[in-house]
GUZAVO-284357 format. One record per residue (C-alpha): x, y, z; residue number from 0; residue in three letters. Coordinates in Angstrom, 1 decimal, decimal comma, m for minus. Layout:
+--------+--------+--------+-----+---------+
|      x |      y |      z | num | residuo |
+--------+--------+--------+-----+---------+
|      X |      Y |      Z | NUM |     ALA |
...
+--------+--------+--------+-----+---------+
***
This chain:
+--------+--------+--------+-----+---------+
|      x |      y |      z | num | residuo |
+--------+--------+--------+-----+---------+
|    0,0 |    0,0 |    0,0 |   0 |     MET |
|    1,5 |    3,3 |   m1,1 |   1 |     ASP |
|    1,9 |    6,0 |    1,5 |   2 |     SER |
|    2,6 |    9,7 |    1,4 |   3 |     VAL |
|    4,8 |   11,2 |    4,1 |   4 |     GLU |
|    3,6 |   14,6 |    5,1 |   5 |     ALA |
|    6,1 |   17,3 |    5,9 |   6 |     GLU |
|    6,2 |   18,5 |    9,5 |   7 |     GLN |
|    4,0 |   21,6 |   10,0 |   8 |     PRO |
|    5,8 |   24,8 |   10,1 |   9 |     GLU |
|    4,5 |   28,1 |   11,4 |  10 |     ALA |
|    5,6 |   31,0 |    9,1 |  11 |     ILE |
|    6,1 |   34,1 |   11,1 |  12 |     PRO |
|    3,7 |   36,8 |   10,3 |  13 |     SER |
|    4,5 |   40,5 |   10,3 |  14 |     SER |
|    2,8 |   42,6 |   13,0 |  15 |     PRO |
|   m0,1 |   44,3 |   11,4 |  16 |     PRO |
|    0,1 |   48,0 |   10,6 |  17 |     SER |
|   m2,6 |   50,5 |   11,7 |  18 |     ASN |
|   m4,2 |   50,0 |    8,3 |  19 |     LYS |
|   m4,2 |   46,2 |    8,5 |  20 |     THR |
|   m7,7 |   44,7 |    8,6 |  21 |     GLU |
|   m8,6 |   42,7 |   11,7 |  22 |     LEU |
|  m11,1 |   39,9 |   12,3 |  23 |     ILE |
|  m13,1 |   40,7 |   15,4 |  24 |     HIS |
|  m13,6 |   37,5 |   17,3 |  25 |     VAL |
|  m16,5 |   37,2 |   19,8 |  26 |     PHE |
|  m16,0 |   34,4 |   22,4 |  27 |     TRP |
|  m17,0 |   33,6 |   25,9 |  28 |     HIS |
|  m15,3 |   30,7 |   27,8 |  29 |     GLU |
|  m18,6 |   29,9 |   29,5 |  30 |     GLY |
|  m19,5 |   28,0 |   26,3 |  31 |     MET |
|  m17,0 |   25,3 |   27,3 |  32 |     LEU |
|  m19,4 |   24,1 |   30,0 |  33 |     LYS |
|  m21,7 |   22,4 |   27,5 |  34 |     HIS |
|  m20,9 |   18,8 |   28,4 |  35 |     ASP |
|  m22,1 |   16,3 |   25,8 |  36 |     THR |
|  m20,9 |   13,2 |   27,7 |  37 |     GLY |
|  m19,3 |    9,9 |   26,5 |  38 |     LYS |
|  m20,6 |    6,9 |   24,8 |  39 |     GLY |
|  m20,5 |    5,1 |   21,4 |  40 |     VAL |
|  m19,7 |    8,0 |   19,1 |  41 |     PHE |
|  m22,6 |   10,5 |   19,6 |  42 |     ASP |
|  m25,2 |    8,1 |   21,0 |  43 |     THR |
|  m24,4 |    8,6 |   24,7 |  44 |     GLY |
|  m24,8 |    4,8 |   24,9 |  45 |     MET |
|  m22,7 |    2,5 |   27,1 |  46 |     ASP |
|  m23,2 |   m1,0 |   25,8 |  47 |     PRO |
|  m21,4 |   m2,5 |   28,8 |  48 |     GLY |
|  m18,7 |   m4,4 |   26,9 |  49 |     PHE |
|  m16,3 |   m1,6 |   26,0 |  50 |     LEU |
|  m13,5 |   m0,6 |   28,3 |  51 |     ASP |
|  m13,1 |    2,8 |   26,7 |  52 |     VAL |
|  m15,9 |    5,1 |   25,7 |  53 |     LEU |
|  m15,2 |    8,1 |   23,5 |  54 |     GLU |
|  m16,2 |   11,7 |   24,1 |  55 |     ASN |
|  m19,2 |   12,9 |   22,1 |  56 |     HIS |
|  m17,8 |   14,3 |   18,8 |  57 |     PRO |
|  m19,2 |   17,8 |   19,7 |  58 |     GLU |
|  m17,1 |   18,4 |   22,8 |  59 |     ASN |
|  m15,1 |   21,3 |   24,1 |  60 |     SER |
|  m11,7 |   20,1 |   23,0 |  61 |     ASP |
|  m11,9 |   21,2 |   19,3 |  62 |     SER |
|  m13,2 |   24,6 |   20,3 |  63 |     ILE |
|  m10,4 |   25,0 |   22,8 |  64 |     ARG |
|   m7,9 |   24,5 |   20,0 |  65 |     ASN |
|   m9,7 |   27,0 |   17,8 |  66 |     MET |
|   m9,4 |   29,6 |   20,5 |  67 |     VAL |
|   m5,7 |   28,7 |   21,1 |  68 |     SER |
|   m4,7 |   28,7 |   17,5 |  69 |     ILE |
|   m6,2 |   32,2 |   17,1 |  70 |     LEU |
|   m4,4 |   33,4 |   20,2 |  71 |     LYS |
|   m1,0 |   31,8 |   19,6 |  72 |     ARG |
|   m0,9 |   30,9 |   16,0 |  73 |     GLY |
|    0,6 |   33,0 |   13,2 |  74 |     PRO |
|   m2,8 |   34,6 |   12,5 |  75 |     ILE |
|   m2,9 |   36,1 |   16,1 |  76 |     SER |
|   m1,7 |   39,6 |   15,1 |  77 |     PRO |
|   m4,8 |   39,9 |   12,9 |  78 |     PHE |
|   m7,3 |   39,0 |   15,6 |  79 |     ILE |
|   m9,1 |   41,4 |   17,9 |  80 |     SER |
|  m10,9 |   39,7 |   20,9 |  81 |     TRP |
|  m14,3 |   40,6 |   22,3 |  82 |     HIS |
|  m16,3 |   39,1 |   25,2 |  83 |     VAL |
|  m19,6 |   37,4 |   24,2 |  84 |     GLY |
|  m22,8 |   37,6 |   26,2 |  85 |     ARG |
|  m26,0 |   35,6 |   26,7 |  86 |     PRO |
|  m29,0 |   36,2 |   24,6 |  87 |     ALA |
|  m32,2 |   37,6 |   26,2 |  88 |     GLN |
|  m35,4 |   35,6 |   25,9 |  89 |     ILE |
|  m37,0 |   38,5 |   24,1 |  90 |     SER |
|  m34,2 |   38,2 |   21,5 |  91 |     GLU |
|  m34,8 |   34,5 |   21,0 |  92 |     LEU |
|  m38,5 |   35,1 |   20,5 |  93 |     LEU |
|  m37,8 |   37,2 |   17,4 |  94 |     THR |
|  m37,1 |   33,8 |   15,7 |  95 |     PHE |
|  m38,1 |   30,9 |   18,0 |  96 |     HIS |
|  m41,5 |   30,1 |   19,3 |  97 |     THR |
|  m42,4 |   30,4 |   23,0 |  98 |     GLN |
|  m43,3 |   26,7 |   23,1 |  99 |     GLU |
|  m39,8 |   25,7 |   21,8 | 100 |     TYR |
|  m38,1 |   27,9 |   24,4 | 101 |     ILE |
|  m40,3 |   26,7 |   27,2 | 102 |     ASN |
|  m39,4 |   23,1 |   26,3 | 103 |     GLU |
|  m35,7 |   23,8 |   26,7 | 104 |     LEU |
|  m36,1 |   25,8 |   29,9 | 105 |     VAL |
|  m38,1 |   23,0 |   31,5 | 106 |     GLU |
|  m35,6 |   20,4 |   30,3 | 107 |     ALA |
|  m32,8 |   22,5 |   31,9 | 108 |     ASP |
|  m34,8 |   22,7 |   35,2 | 109 |     ARG |
|  m35,2 |   18,9 |   35,2 | 110 |     GLU |
|  m31,5 |   18,3 |   34,8 | 111 |     GLY |
|  m31,4 |   17,9 |   31,0 | 112 |     GLY |
|  m32,6 |   15,5 |   28,4 | 113 |     LYS |
|  m31,8 |   14,0 |   25,0 | 114 |     MET |
|  m33,4 |   16,4 |   22,5 | 115 |     ILE |
|  m33,0 |   13,9 |   19,7 | 116 |     CYS |
|  m30,5 |   11,3 |   18,6 | 117 |     ALA |
|  m27,0 |   12,6 |   19,3 | 118 |     GLY |
|  m28,2 |   16,0 |   20,8 | 119 |     THR |
|  m28,1 |   16,3 |   24,5 | 120 |     PHE |
|  m29,1 |   19,1 |   26,9 | 121 |     LEU |
|  m27,2 |   18,5 |   30,1 | 122 |     ASN |
|  m26,8 |   20,8 |   33,2 | 123 |     PRO |
|  m25,2 |   24,0 |   31,9 | 124 |     GLY |
|  m26,1 |   23,4 |   28,3 | 125 |     SER |
|  m29,0 |   25,9 |   28,3 | 126 |     TRP |
|  m26,7 |   28,7 |   29,6 | 127 |     ASP |
|  m24,2 |   27,8 |   26,9 | 128 |     CYS |
|  m26,9 |   28,0 |   24,2 | 129 |     ALA |
|  m27,9 |   31,4 |   25,4 | 130 |     LEU |
|  m24,2 |   32,5 |   25,2 | 131 |     LEU |
|  m23,9 |   31,1 |   21,7 | 132 |     ALA |
|  m27,0 |   33,0 |   20,5 | 133 |     ALA |
|  m26,1 |   36,2 |   22,3 | 134 |     GLY |
|  m22,5 |   36,2 |   21,2 | 135 |     THR |
|  m23,5 |   35,8 |   17,6 | 136 |     THR |
|  m25,9 |   38,7 |   17,9 | 137 |     LEU |
|  m23,1 |   40,8 |   19,4 | 138 |     SER |
|  m20,8 |   39,9 |   16,5 | 139 |     ALA |
|  m23,5 |   41,0 |   14,0 | 140 |     MET |
|  m24,2 |   44,2 |   15,9 | 141 |     LYS |
|  m20,5 |   45,1 |   15,9 | 142 |     HIS |
|  m20,7 |   45,2 |   12,1 | 143 |     ILE |
|  m24,1 |   47,0 |   11,9 | 144 |     ILE |
|  m22,8 |   49,7 |   14,3 | 145 |     ASP |
|  m19,8 |   50,3 |   12,0 | 146 |     GLY |
|  m17,3 |   49,2 |   14,6 | 147 |     CYS |
|  m15,6 |   46,7 |   12,2 | 148 |     GLY |
|  m16,2 |   45,0 |    8,9 | 149 |     LYS |
|  m15,4 |   41,3 |    9,7 | 150 |     ILE |
|  m16,8 |   39,6 |   12,8 | 151 |     SER |
|  m16,4 |   36,0 |   13,8 | 152 |     TYR |
|  m18,7 |   34,4 |   16,4 | 153 |     ALA |
|  m16,7 |   31,5 |   17,9 | 154 |     LEU |
|  m19,6 |   29,7 |   19,5 | 155 |     VAL |
|  m20,9 |   26,4 |   20,7 | 156 |     ARG |
|  m23,1 |   24,4 |   20,9 | 157 |     PRO |
|  m23,6 |   24,6 |   17,2 | 158 |     PRO |
|  m26,9 |   26,3 |   16,3 | 159 |     GLY |
|  m27,4 |   25,5 |   12,6 | 160 |     HIS |
|  m30,1 |   22,9 |   13,3 | 161 |     HIS |
|  m32,1 |   25,0 |   15,7 | 162 |     ALA |
|  m35,4 |   25,7 |   14,1 | 163 |     GLN |
|  m38,6 |   27,5 |   15,3 | 164 |     PRO |
|  m41,0 |   24,9 |   13,9 | 165 |     ASN |
|  m38,8 |   22,9 |   11,6 | 166 |     GLN |
|  m37,8 |   25,7 |    9,4 | 167 |     GLU |
|  m35,5 |   28,8 |    9,4 | 168 |     GLY |
|  m36,0 |   31,3 |    6,5 | 169 |     PHE |
|  m37,8 |   28,7 |    4,5 | 170 |     TYR |
|  m40,8 |   31,0 |    3,8 | 171 |     HIS |
|  m38,8 |   34,2 |    3,3 | 172 |     SER |
|  m37,6 |   35,8 |    0,1 | 173 |     ASP |
|  m35,5 |   38,3 |    2,1 | 174 |     GLU |
|  m32,7 |   35,9 |    2,9 | 175 |     VAL |
|  m31,0 |   33,7 |    0,4 | 176 |     LEU |
|  m29,8 |   30,5 |    2,1 | 177 |     THR |
|  m27,2 |   28,4 |    0,3 | 178 |     ILE |
|  m26,0 |   25,1 |    1,9 | 179 |     SER |
|  m23,1 |   23,0 |    0,7 | 180 |     LEU |
|  m23,2 |   19,6 |    2,5 | 181 |     HIS |
|  m22,7 |   15,9 |    2,1 | 182 |     MET |
|  m25,7 |   13,9 |    0,8 | 183 |     ASN |
|  m27,0 |   13,0 |    4,3 | 184 |     HIS |
|  m30,8 |   12,4 |    4,1 | 185 |     GLY |
|  m33,2 |   13,1 |    7,0 | 186 |     SER |
|  m32,1 |   12,9 |   10,6 | 187 |     TRP |
|  m35,5 |   12,0 |   12,0 | 188 |     GLY |
|  m38,4 |   14,0 |   13,5 | 189 |     PRO |
|  m36,2 |   16,8 |   14,8 | 190 |     SER |
|  m34,7 |   17,4 |   11,4 | 191 |     HIS |
|  m37,0 |   16,0 |    8,7 | 192 |     PRO |
|  m35,4 |   17,8 |    5,9 | 193 |     GLN |
|  m33,2 |   15,7 |    3,7 | 194 |     SER |
|  m31,0 |   18,5 |    2,2 | 195 |     GLY |
|  m32,0 |   17,6 |   m1,4 | 196 |     THR |
|  m32,1 |   20,0 |   m4,3 | 197 |     VAL |
|  m35,9 |   20,1 |   m4,4 | 198 |     ASP |
|  m36,2 |   21,6 |   m0,9 | 199 |     GLU |
|  m36,3 |   25,1 |   m2,4 | 200 |     LEU |
|  m38,4 |   26,9 |    0,2 | 201 |     GLY |
|  m42,2 |   27,5 |    0,3 | 202 |     GLU |
|  m44,5 |   30,4 |   m0,4 | 203 |     GLY |
|  m42,6 |   33,7 |   m0,9 | 204 |     LYS |
|  m39,4 |   31,8 |    0,0 | 205 |     GLY |
|  m39,6 |   29,4 |   m3,0 | 206 |     PHE |
|  m36,3 |   29,4 |   m4,7 | 207 |     GLY |
|  m34,4 |   31,2 |   m1,9 | 208 |     TYR |
|  m33,3 |   28,0 |   m0,2 | 209 |     ASN |
|  m30,6 |   26,4 |   m2,3 | 210 |     LEU |
|  m29,3 |   23,0 |   m1,3 | 211 |     ASN |
|  m26,1 |   21,7 |   m2,8 | 212 |     ILE |
|  m25,7 |   18,1 |   m1,7 | 213 |     PRO |
|  m22,2 |   17,0 |   m2,8 | 214 |     LEU |
|  m21,2 |   13,4 |   m3,2 | 215 |     PRO |
|  m19,2 |   11,8 |   m0,4 | 216 |     ASN |
|  m15,5 |   12,3 |   m0,9 | 217 |     GLY |
|  m15,8 |   15,7 |   m2,6 | 218 |     THR |
|  m12,6 |   17,6 |   m2,0 | 219 |     GLY |
|  m10,9 |   21,0 |   m2,6 | 220 |     ASP |
|  m11,4 |   21,1 |   m6,4 | 221 |     ARG |
|  m15,0 |   19,9 |   m6,1 | 222 |     GLY |
|  m16,0 |   22,4 |   m3,5 | 223 |     TYR |
|  m14,3 |   25,2 |   m5,5 | 224 |     ASP |
|  m16,2 |   24,2 |   m8,6 | 225 |     TYR |
|  m19,5 |   24,2 |   m6,7 | 226 |     ALA |
|  m18,6 |   27,7 |   m5,3 | 227 |     MET |
|  m17,8 |   29,1 |   m8,7 | 228 |     ARG |
|  m20,6 |   27,4 |  m10,6 | 229 |     GLN |
|  m23,5 |   27,6 |   m8,1 | 230 |     LEU |
|  m22,8 |   29,8 |   m5,1 | 231 |     VAL |
|  m21,2 |   32,8 |   m6,8 | 232 |     VAL |
|  m23,8 |   33,1 |   m9,6 | 233 |     PRO |
|  m26,7 |   32,9 |   m7,1 | 234 |     ALA |
|  m25,2 |   35,5 |   m4,8 | 235 |     VAL |
|  m24,6 |   37,8 |   m7,8 | 236 |     GLU |
|  m28,2 |   37,5 |   m8,9 | 237 |     LYS |
|  m29,6 |   38,0 |   m5,4 | 238 |     PHE |
|  m27,3 |   41,1 |   m4,7 | 239 |     LYS |
|  m27,3 |   40,8 |   m0,8 | 240 |     PRO |
|  m26,7 |   43,7 |    1,5 | 241 |     ASP |
|  m25,0 |   41,5 |    4,0 | 242 |     MET |
|  m23,2 |   38,1 |    3,9 | 243 |     LEU |
|  m23,1 |   35,5 |    6,7 | 244 |     VAL |
|  m20,6 |   32,6 |    6,3 | 245 |     LEU |
|  m21,6 |   29,7 |    8,5 | 246 |     VAL |
|  m18,5 |   27,5 |    8,7 | 247 |     ILE |
|  m18,3 |   23,8 |    9,6 | 248 |     GLY |
|  m14,9 |   22,1 |    9,4 | 249 |     GLU |
|  m16,7 |   18,7 |    9,5 | 250 |     ASP |
|  m16,3 |   18,7 |    5,8 | 251 |     SER |
|  m12,5 |   18,2 |    6,2 | 252 |     SER |
|  m10,9 |   15,0 |    4,9 | 253 |     ALA |
|  m10,1 |   13,8 |    8,4 | 254 |     PHE |
|  m13,3 |   14,7 |   10,3 | 255 |     ASP |
|  m14,8 |   11,8 |   12,3 | 256 |     PRO |
|  m18,4 |   12,9 |   11,5 | 257 |     ASN |
|  m18,2 |   14,1 |    7,9 | 258 |     GLY |
|  m17,5 |   12,2 |    4,7 | 259 |     ARG |
|  m16,0 |   15,0 |    2,6 | 260 |     GLN |
|  m12,3 |   15,6 |    1,7 | 261 |     CYS |
|  m11,5 |   19,3 |    2,1 | 262 |     LEU |
|   m8,0 |   20,3 |    3,2 | 263 |     THR |
|   m6,6 |   23,5 |    4,4 | 264 |     MET |
|   m6,1 |   24,7 |    0,9 | 265 |     ASP |
|   m9,7 |   24,2 |    0,0 | 266 |     GLY |
|  m10,9 |   26,1 |    3,1 | 267 |     TYR |
|   m8,6 |   28,9 |    2,3 | 268 |     ARG |
|  m10,0 |   29,2 |   m1,2 | 269 |     VAL |
|  m13,6 |   29,2 |    0,2 | 270 |     ILE |
|  m12,6 |   32,1 |    2,5 | 271 |     GLY |
|  m11,1 |   34,0 |   m0,4 | 272 |     GLN |
|  m14,3 |   33,5 |   m2,5 | 273 |     THR |
|  m16,7 |   34,6 |    0,1 | 274 |     VAL |
|  m14,5 |   37,6 |    0,9 | 275 |     ARG |
|  m14,7 |   38,6 |   m2,8 | 276 |     GLY |
|  m18,5 |   38,5 |   m2,6 | 277 |     LEU |
|  m18,5 |   40,6 |    0,5 | 278 |     ALA |
|  m16,2 |   43,2 |   m1,1 | 279 |     ASP |
|  m18,5 |   43,4 |   m4,0 | 280 |     LYS |
|  m21,9 |   43,4 |   m2,4 | 281 |     HIS |
|  m21,6 |   44,4 |    1,3 | 282 |     SER |
|  m18,7 |   46,9 |    1,4 | 283 |     HIS |
|  m16,4 |   44,1 |    2,7 | 284 |     GLY |
|  m18,7 |   43,4 |    5,7 | 285 |     CYS |
|  m18,9 |   39,7 |    6,6 | 286 |     LEU |
|  m20,2 |   37,8 |    9,6 | 287 |     LEU |
|  m18,7 |   34,4 |   10,2 | 288 |     ILE |
|  m20,4 |   32,0 |   12,6 | 289 |     VAL |
|  m18,8 |   28,8 |   13,8 | 290 |     GLN |
|  m20,7 |   25,5 |   13,6 | 291 |     GLU |
|  m19,5 |   21,9 |   13,2 | 292 |     GLY |
|  m16,0 |   20,5 |   13,0 | 293 |     GLY |
|  m15,0 |   17,6 |   15,2 | 294 |     TYR |
|  m11,4 |   16,6 |   14,5 | 295 |     HIS |
|   m9,8 |   18,0 |   17,7 | 296 |     ILE |
|   m6,6 |   19,4 |   16,0 | 297 |     THR |
|   m7,3 |   19,6 |   12,2 | 298 |     TYR |
|  m10,5 |   21,6 |   12,7 | 299 |     SER |
|   m8,4 |   24,4 |   14,2 | 300 |     ALA |
|   m5,9 |   24,3 |   11,3 | 301 |     TYR |
|   m8,8 |   24,5 |    8,8 | 302 |     CYS |
|  m10,3 |   27,5 |   10,7 | 303 |     LEU |
|   m6,9 |   29,2 |   10,5 | 304 |     HIS |
|   m6,9 |   28,7 |    6,7 | 305 |     SER |
|  m10,5 |   30,0 |    6,3 | 306 |     ILE |
|   m9,6 |   33,2 |    8,1 | 307 |     LEU |
|   m6,4 |   33,6 |    6,1 | 308 |     GLU |
|   m8,5 |   33,4 |    3,0 | 309 |     GLY |
|  m11,0 |   36,0 |    4,3 | 310 |     VAL |
|   m8,1 |   38,3 |    5,1 | 311 |     LEU |
|   m6,7 |   37,9 |    1,6 | 312 |     LYS |
|   m3,3 |   37,0 |    3,0 | 313 |     ILE |
|   m1,3 |   36,1 |   m0,1 | 314 |     PRO |
|    1,0 |   33,4 |    1,3 | 315 |     VAL |
|   m0,3 |   30,7 |    3,7 | 316 |     PRO |
|    0,8 |   31,5 |    7,3 | 317 |     LEU |
|    0,6 |   27,8 |    8,4 | 318 |     LEU |
|    1,4 |   24,7 |    6,5 | 319 |     SER |
|   m0,8 |   21,7 |    6,5 | 320 |     ASP |
|    0,2 |   19,1 |    9,1 | 321 |     PRO |
|   m1,5 |   16,3 |    7,1 | 322 |     ILE |
|   m1,0 |   17,9 |    3,7 | 323 |     ALA |
|   m1,7 |   15,6 |    0,7 | 324 |     TYR |
|   m5,1 |   14,0 |    0,1 | 325 |     TYR |
|   m5,9 |   12,5 |   m3,4 | 326 |     PRO |
|   m9,0 |   13,8 |   m5,1 | 327 |     GLU |
|  m10,8 |   12,7 |   m8,3 | 328 |     ASP |
|  m13,4 |   15,4 |   m8,8 | 329 |     GLU |
|  m14,9 |   14,0 |  m12,0 | 330 |     ALA |
|  m18,1 |   12,6 |  m10,3 | 331 |     PHE |
|  m18,5 |   15,7 |   m8,1 | 332 |     SER |
|  m18,4 |   17,9 |  m11,3 | 333 |     VAL |
|  m21,1 |   15,8 |  m12,9 | 334 |     LYS |
|  m23,3 |   16,2 |   m9,9 | 335 |     VAL |
|  m22,7 |   19,9 |   m9,6 | 336 |     ILE |
|  m23,6 |   20,3 |  m13,3 | 337 |     GLU |
|  m26,8 |   18,4 |  m12,8 | 338 |     SER |
|  m27,7 |   20,6 |   m9,8 | 339 |     ILE |
|  m26,9 |   23,7 |  m11,9 | 340 |     LYS |
|  m29,3 |   22,6 |  m14,6 | 341 |     ASP |
|  m32,0 |   21,8 |  m12,1 | 342 |     TYR |
|  m31,7 |   25,2 |  m10,4 | 343 |     GLN |
|  m31,7 |   27,2 |  m13,6 | 344 |     ILE |
|  m34,8 |   25,4 |  m14,8 | 345 |     ASN |
|  m36,6 |   25,6 |  m11,5 | 346 |     THR |
|  m35,6 |   28,7 |   m9,5 | 347 |     VAL |
|  m37,3 |   31,8 |  m10,8 | 348 |     PRO |
|  m34,7 |   34,4 |   m9,7 | 349 |     PHE |
|  m31,9 |   32,4 |  m11,4 | 350 |     LEU |
+--------+--------+--------+-----+---------+
***
């Protein structure tokens, strides 16, 4: 079996930023580390009784700790400005979520926690962490709206991208264009009945403003870049947004235990560059970045570093890839992307 020996990672010293250097304003609160998802067989929380070693739930605090530390001590640190997050108020949550949904979570917290659905656990302290995640994201957005900075990054957990008021987000709205690149995963049960397929386009006024891009398992750097150029960029150009939000999940990396895609640091860097280009053109360079998935304890932090390098338009990588080479044959991914493109052009009115 052939093997490829990766070079040892080397941090390339970065020059201290000048007064004119653009910064990324990172919003973070260490209280979010208190969300304890437990141990078990992967994400089930189950102890079958015959295993000596149970693993941490994949969404645990270790990966986020490394994301914080790489931004504080990695070569990108001179380009980071830190801000303390805050908990969301219930009144803020009610602008999106229903009272019934919030009551259910509050009651579960009072009773010591519960399993919300398969793989999703609300344990003591989790509700406070969820409030911090929501409020910190709102603060990051407000920082941009108030003109205090152009690029904000909400470094938050637990991930909020599957939180829904009644099984939908902006599914009925034509004011927000939602584009999701993800692996072809199917429905996750009653708490997430959507399957992520191309025909889930929104409903009512929102028809056509929810664009799913389910990519074949194993899609890597070139496949994702092709999808960005052929599908994402043209849709954003047609929509002409006033504000861009980049929701990033490093669980699409080649070495993530939960995902089945093959992105490397180079691929994430290009995605960051592409989204920054769209922000420069449509929102005066303003961009909100929100952290979501990413479960490889070390590589997720490296991939985050690359995304932010791309967003900052840093011309030479500041950090080399510790795992480096991963083979990719994008031929099948390209065929799937072309078929999605044909479907969207023939189905989505604004395209």
